[in-house]
Phi, psi and omega in degrees: 000159177285182183302322181266008179096004178298124181275131179303316184300323180290316179294317178303315181295317180301312181293321179298318180293321176297317178298316178304317180299314177302312183295317180293324177297334178271000177097005180283150171263119186249128174253114180269139175283338173200147176236004178218182184274045176234158170293167181302322182277006178085000182262133178278158170103162183278347180301332187258017186301315181297312178298321179298317180295321177296318177298319179296320178298317179298320179297332182283342182298133182092352177277168178270322178217163175233127179237120180244122187257132183217178173234150185258169173208158179203158182292331179266117184292349180280344182292135183210170172110137176289150178210141182249131182248150179217164176281127183297344179271002183241106177295322178293320176298320178296316179297318178297314181298316180296320179296315180293315181301317180298315181292321177301316181295325181285326188261318191241329192231067191299328182265014181283127178255002182288149177245163173302144188223140178282151177207129180254004183267333184288124182306312186297332179281323184269346185267353183254155178260000180251162176303126184226143177223152169245126180252117173267104189290342180167181183255115178289347178272357175259116186304317181293318181290322177299320179298316177299312182298334180279350181270138180300324182293321179289323176301319179294319177299318180296314179298319178296317178300317178296315179302311181296326176295322177295316177300315179301317178301312182292334175291334183272334185262000000 
């Protein structure tokens, strides 16, 4: 949880649902790994995290891209900024990540100096055959950023930035 008790899972779901709405309004078919506060298999709790991740990977099969929304944390509360991660072995994933990162910075996170970054440790990035990204929308350990992330207007800006980045990606491929 964030400094004020804001739960990452709740924030992730809110931004994901807003993003889904943008994408569906544009005619996209969106497969959500969850639309409520349950794991994919319907079981609550962290005990089932591994099984849940495998289920999420299965849900992504047949999709064109995979977008996984998260929140970040760090020991130093001054660290801030959204960042998009991709698998270094995926050029398409890299292009998607760069497009999303650029749009987030233009729409929601104007003073963000972070760039899209490769990561080979995240299961969801290495387990899929499609372009996949993990978006860390901000740092819940930064009091100012947590406050922004908790506001509906900023959540909407973040979802819009991700959406516009996805559109930008499809214009390039």
